[in-house]
ZADO-1210 file (C-alpha; in nm, 4 decimals, padded with zeros to 6 digits):
<atoms>
<atom x="00.0000" y="00.0000" z="00.0000" code="MET" pos="1"/>
<atom x="00.1370" y="00.3378" z="-00.1037" code="ARG" pos="2"/>
<atom x="00.1600" y="00.6060" z="00.1656" code="PRO" pos="3"/>
<atom x="-00.0715" y="00.9039" z="00.1298" code="ALA" pos="4"/>
<atom x="00.0841" y="01.2007" z="-00.0523" code="PRO" pos="5"/>
<atom x="00.1906" y="01.5163" z="00.1286" code="LEU" pos="6"/>
<atom x="-00.0983" y="01.7295" z="-00.0070" code="PRO" pos="7"/>
<atom x="-00.3479" y="01.4820" z="00.1404" code="TYR" pos="8"/>
<atom x="-00.1876" y="01.5132" z="00.4849" code="TRP" pos="9"/>
<atom x="-00.1670" y="01.8919" z="00.4695" code="LEU" pos="10"/>
<atom x="-00.5322" y="01.9211" z="00.3678" code="HIS" pos="11"/>
<atom x="-00.6439" y="01.6808" z="00.6414" code="ALA" pos="12"/>
<atom x="-00.4312" y="01.8612" z="00.8998" code="PHE" pos="13"/>
<atom x="-00.5607" y="02.2083" z="00.8226" code="PHE" pos="14"/>
<atom x="-00.9230" y="02.1310" z="00.7464" code="HIS" pos="15"/>
<atom x="-01.0115" y="01.8248" z="00.9539" code="GLU" pos="16"/>
<atom x="-00.7756" y="01.8563" z="01.2476" code="TRP" pos="17"/>
<atom x="-00.7141" y="02.2261" z="01.3097" code="LEU" pos="18"/>
<atom x="-01.0411" y="02.3572" z="01.1700" code="GLY" pos="19"/>
<atom x="-01.2988" y="02.0973" z="01.2711" code="GLU" pos="20"/>
<atom x="-01.1654" y="01.8737" z="01.5480" code="GLN" pos="21"/>
<atom x="-00.9485" y="02.1209" z="01.7386" code="ARG" pos="22"/>
<atom x="-01.1592" y="02.4256" z="01.6537" code="ASN" pos="23"/>
<atom x="-00.8455" y="02.6426" z="01.6465" code="CYS" pos="24"/>
<atom x="-00.8793" y="03.0151" z="01.6018" code="SER" pos="25"/>
<atom x="-00.8471" y="03.1699" z="01.2596" code="ARG" pos="26"/>
<atom x="-00.5208" y="03.3334" z="01.3716" code="HIS" pos="27"/>
<atom x="-00.3679" y="03.0000" z="01.4764" code="THR" pos="28"/>
<atom x="-00.4592" y="02.8428" z="01.1442" code="ILE" pos="29"/>
<atom x="-00.3140" y="03.1391" z="00.9534" code="LEU" pos="30"/>
<atom x="00.0052" y="03.1231" z="01.1607" code="SER" pos="31"/>
<atom x="00.0425" y="02.7505" z="01.0915" code="TYR" pos="32"/>
<atom x="-00.0320" y="02.8107" z="00.7229" code="ARG" pos="33"/>
<atom x="00.2397" y="03.0755" z="00.7019" code="ASP" pos="34"/>
<atom x="00.4876" y="02.8440" z="00.8711" code="THR" pos="35"/>
<atom x="00.4114" y="02.5620" z="00.6305" code="TRP" pos="36"/>
<atom x="00.4359" y="02.7890" z="00.3267" code="ARG" pos="37"/>
<atom x="00.7807" y="02.9047" z="00.4398" code="LEU" pos="38"/>
<atom x="00.8918" y="02.5551" z="00.5391" code="TYR" pos="39"/>
<atom x="00.7863" y="02.3884" z="00.2137" code="LEU" pos="40"/>
<atom x="00.9503" y="02.6598" z="00.0044" code="ARG" pos="41"/>
<atom x="01.2665" y="02.6350" z="00.2127" code="TYR" pos="42"/>
<atom x="01.2914" y="02.2557" z="00.1776" code="VAL" pos="43"/>
<atom x="01.2091" y="02.2674" z="-00.1938" code="ALA" pos="44"/>
<atom x="01.4863" y="02.5203" z="-00.2516" code="GLU" pos="45"/>
<atom x="01.7387" y="02.3167" z="-00.0505" code="ARG" pos="46"/>
<atom x="01.6508" y="01.9979" z="-00.2416" code="LEU" pos="47"/>
<atom x="01.6312" y="02.1758" z="-00.5794" code="SER" pos="48"/>
<atom x="01.2744" y="02.0633" z="-00.6378" code="ARG" pos="49"/>
<atom x="00.9395" y="02.2253" z="-00.6773" code="SER" pos="50"/>
<atom x="00.7110" y="02.2368" z="-00.3759" code="VAL" pos="51"/>
<atom x="00.4651" y="02.0095" z="-00.5573" code="SER" pos="52"/>
<atom x="00.7371" y="01.7439" z="-00.5957" code="ALA" pos="53"/>
<atom x="00.8041" y="01.7174" z="-00.2207" code="LEU" pos="54"/>
<atom x="00.7001" y="01.4098" z="-00.0283" code="SER" pos="55"/>
<atom x="00.6540" y="01.3452" z="00.3406" code="LEU" pos="56"/>
<atom x="00.9927" y="01.1709" z="00.3469" code="ALA" pos="57"/>
<atom x="01.1627" y="01.4923" z="00.2290" code="ASP" pos="58"/>
<atom x="01.0522" y="01.6715" z="00.5452" code="LEU" pos="59"/>
<atom x="01.3136" y="01.5208" z="00.7748" code="SER" pos="60"/>
<atom x="01.4182" y="01.6356" z="01.1197" code="ALA" pos="61"/>
<atom x="01.7407" y="01.7612" z="00.9631" code="LYS" pos="62"/>
<atom x="01.5408" y="01.9862" z="00.7288" code="GLU" pos="63"/>
<atom x="01.3212" y="02.1091" z="01.0147" code="ALA" pos="64"/>
<atom x="01.6248" y="02.2036" z="01.2250" code="LEU" pos="65"/>
<atom x="01.7868" y="02.3789" z="00.9295" code="ALA" pos="66"/>
<atom x="01.4615" y="02.5675" z="00.8660" code="PHE" pos="67"/>
<atom x="01.4341" y="02.6780" z="01.2288" code="LEU" pos="68"/>
<atom x="01.7935" y="02.7990" z="01.2219" code="SER" pos="69"/>
<atom x="01.7222" y="02.9838" z="00.8961" code="TYR" pos="70"/>
<atom x="01.4143" y="03.1662" z="01.0282" code="VAL" pos="71"/>
<atom x="01.5993" y="03.2726" z="01.3399" code="GLU" pos="72"/>
<atom x="01.9302" y="03.3780" z="01.1870" code="SER" pos="73"/>
<atom x="01.8544" y="03.4881" z="00.8305" code="GLU" pos="74"/>
<atom x="01.4930" y="03.6049" z="00.8560" code="ARG" pos="75"/>
<atom x="01.5489" y="03.7606" z="01.1978" code="GLY" pos="76"/>
<atom x="01.2520" y="03.5928" z="01.3666" code="ASP" pos="77"/>
<atom x="01.2466" y="03.6145" z="01.7451" code="THR" pos="78"/>
<atom x="01.2826" y="03.3026" z="01.9559" code="ILE" pos="79"/>
<atom x="00.9091" y="03.3217" z="02.0293" code="GLY" pos="80"/>
<atom x="00.8252" y="03.3178" z="01.6575" code="THR" pos="81"/>
<atom x="01.0739" y="03.0366" z="01.6039" code="ARG" pos="82"/>
<atom x="00.9030" y="02.8335" z="01.8778" code="ASN" pos="83"/>
<atom x="00.5614" y="02.8978" z="01.7205" code="CYS" pos="84"/>
<atom x="00.6962" y="02.7652" z="01.3912" code="ARG" pos="85"/>
<atom x="00.8348" y="02.4616" z="01.5710" code="LEU" pos="86"/>
<atom x="00.4933" y="02.4021" z="01.7298" code="ALA" pos="87"/>
<atom x="00.3278" y="02.4127" z="01.3857" code="ALA" pos="88"/>
<atom x="00.5721" y="02.1567" z="01.2462" code="ILE" pos="89"/>
<atom x="00.5535" y="01.9269" z="01.5500" code="ARG" pos="90"/>
<atom x="00.1740" y="01.9435" z="01.5547" code="SER" pos="91"/>
<atom x="00.1581" y="01.8323" z="01.1920" code="PHE" pos="92"/>
<atom x="00.3893" y="01.5354" z="01.2452" code="PHE" pos="93"/>
<atom x="00.2034" y="01.4283" z="01.5582" code="ARG" pos="94"/>
<atom x="-00.1181" y="01.4424" z="01.3557" code="PHE" pos="95"/>
<atom x="00.0333" y="01.2264" z="01.0804" code="VAL" pos="96"/>
<atom x="00.1789" y="00.9784" z="01.3301" code="ALA" pos="97"/>
<atom x="-00.1559" y="00.9426" z="01.5042" code="ASP" pos="98"/>
<atom x="-00.3375" y="00.8855" z="01.1752" code="ARG" pos="99"/>
<atom x="-00.0836" y="00.6657" z="01.0026" code="GLU" pos="100"/>
<atom x="00.0205" y="00.3995" z="01.2508" code="ARG" pos="101"/>
<atom x="00.1707" y="00.1843" z="00.9799" code="GLU" pos="102"/>
<atom x="00.4424" y="00.4159" z="00.8551" code="LEU" pos="103"/>
<atom x="00.7431" y="00.2041" z="00.7630" code="PRO" pos="104"/>
<atom x="01.0023" y="00.1684" z="01.0362" code="ARG" pos="105"/>
<atom x="01.3597" y="00.2558" z="00.9523" code="PRO" pos="106"/>
<atom x="01.5555" y="-00.0491" z="00.8487" code="SER" pos="107"/>
<atom x="01.9126" y="-00.1428" z="00.9292" code="ALA" pos="108"/>
<atom x="02.1585" y="-00.1199" z="00.6403" code="PRO" pos="109"/>
<atom x="02.3139" y="-00.4370" z="00.5033" code="PRO" pos="110"/>
<atom x="02.6137" y="-00.5298" z="00.7082" code="GLY" pos="111"/>
<atom x="02.5026" y="-00.4123" z="01.0477" code="GLY" pos="112"/>
<atom x="02.4594" y="-00.1155" z="01.2711" code="ARG" pos="113"/>
<atom x="02.4470" y="00.2511" z="01.1810" code="HIS" pos="114"/>
<atom x="02.7578" y="00.4347" z="01.2934" code="PRO" pos="115"/>
<atom x="02.5419" y="00.7283" z="01.4039" code="GLU" pos="116"/>
<atom x="02.4172" y="00.7858" z="01.7543" code="ARG" pos="117"/>
<atom x="02.0809" y="00.9478" z="01.8130" code="VAL" pos="118"/>
<atom x="01.9660" y="01.1557" z="02.1098" code="ALA" pos="119"/>
<atom x="01.5946" y="01.1373" z="02.1854" code="VAL" pos="120"/>
<atom x="01.4676" y="01.4240" z="02.3978" code="ILE" pos="121"/>
<atom x="01.1799" y="01.3240" z="02.6243" code="GLY" pos="122"/>
<atom x="01.1001" y="00.9853" z="02.7701" code="SER" pos="123"/>
<atom x="00.7254" y="01.0058" z="02.7182" code="GLY" pos="124"/>
<atom x="00.5416" y="00.7504" z="02.5025" code="PRO" pos="125"/>
<atom x="00.6416" y="00.9167" z="02.1728" code="ALA" pos="126"/>
<atom x="01.0068" y="00.9528" z="02.2728" code="GLY" pos="127"/>
<atom x="01.0389" y="00.5952" z="02.3929" code="LEU" pos="128"/>
<atom x="00.8613" y="00.4625" z="02.0835" code="THR" pos="129"/>
<atom x="01.0982" y="00.6580" z="01.8603" code="ALA" pos="130"/>
<atom x="01.3974" y="00.5390" z="02.0639" code="ALA" pos="131"/>
<atom x="01.2804" y="00.1781" z="02.0440" code="TYR" pos="132"/>
<atom x="01.2279" y="00.1945" z="01.6660" code="ASP" pos="133"/>
<atom x="01.5669" y="00.3598" z="01.6127" code="LEU" pos="134"/>
<atom x="01.7368" y="00.1016" z="01.8350" code="ARG" pos="135"/>
<atom x="01.5760" y="-00.1802" z="01.6361" code="LEU" pos="136"/>
<atom x="01.7053" y="-00.0125" z="01.3201" code="ALA" pos="137"/>
<atom x="02.0582" y="-00.0287" z="01.4559" code="GLY" pos="138"/>
<atom x="02.1176" y="00.3254" z="01.5776" code="TYR" pos="139"/>
<atom x="02.2876" y="00.3930" z="01.9077" code="GLY" pos="140"/>
<atom x="02.0253" y="00.5707" z="02.1205" code="VAL" pos="141"/>
<atom x="02.0471" y="00.7918" z="02.4283" code="THR" pos="142"/>
<atom x="01.7189" y="00.9124" z="02.5810" code="VAL" pos="143"/>
<atom x="01.7207" y="01.2421" z="02.7704" code="TYR" pos="144"/>
<atom x="01.4555" y="01.3673" z="03.0095" code="GLU" pos="145"/>
<atom x="01.5174" y="01.7123" z="03.1477" code="GLY" pos="146"/>
<atom x="01.8854" y="01.7331" z="03.2406" code="ASP" pos="147"/>
<atom x="01.9324" y="01.3641" z="03.3169" code="THR" pos="148"/>
<atom x="02.0116" y="01.1043" z="03.0497" code="PRO" pos="149"/>
<atom x="01.8799" y="00.7531" z="03.0858" code="ILE" pos="150"/>
<atom x="02.2110" y="00.5721" z="03.0910" code="LEU" pos="151"/>
<atom x="02.3060" y="00.3915" z="02.7713" code="GLU" pos="152"/>
<atom x="02.3800" y="00.0826" z="02.9759" code="ARG" pos="153"/>
<atom x="02.0217" y="00.0772" z="03.1026" code="GLU" pos="154"/>
<atom x="01.8835" y="00.1293" z="02.7514" code="TRP" pos="155"/>
<atom x="02.1009" y="-00.1524" z="02.6143" code="ASP" pos="156"/>
<atom x="01.9559" y="-00.3802" z="02.8826" code="GLU" pos="157"/>
<atom x="01.6002" y="-00.2689" z="02.8019" code="ALA" pos="158"/>
<atom x="01.6392" y="-00.3372" z="02.4283" code="VAL" pos="159"/>
<atom x="01.8868" y="-00.6238" z="02.3874" code="PRO" pos="160"/>
<atom x="02.1104" y="-00.6295" z="02.0810" code="ARG" pos="161"/>
<atom x="01.9599" y="-00.9599" z="01.9619" code="ASP" pos="162"/>
<atom x="01.6422" y="-00.7630" z="01.8751" code="HIS" pos="163"/>
<atom x="01.8385" y="-00.5614" z="01.6172" code="VAL" pos="164"/>
</atoms>
């Protein structure tokens, strides 16, 4: 089964979720719309594609972080505006994750583990699920909650290497 295209998710997010289910104010919806217009144009330019050619997979965490850095440093947005843009992006991806439970999990490359290590911020259900999926995919994972990391040793015991 082919995943739903990005325009489907954006339409569902703005019309069904923000407009109908959450009953967000007009100003919130316009703020989120402006964020997504900027974000999609930014990613399209970085990937040398048109906005209409972008897919959900193109909107990675790396692109989101680069976008947030761009709006703060080059556009001169305040930290408050930057955080509002982050909220708009996070809200969309939470919406998609809730609706599409069967998104493909990352897979380990042939030949073993990823050399990269990943830090997951927050040990709530979403953070631990992401950490578990990344660990199964072969990434080294450290979970942080507040200022205290859950020790790697403890995480390695919680998700044994034979599950990778």
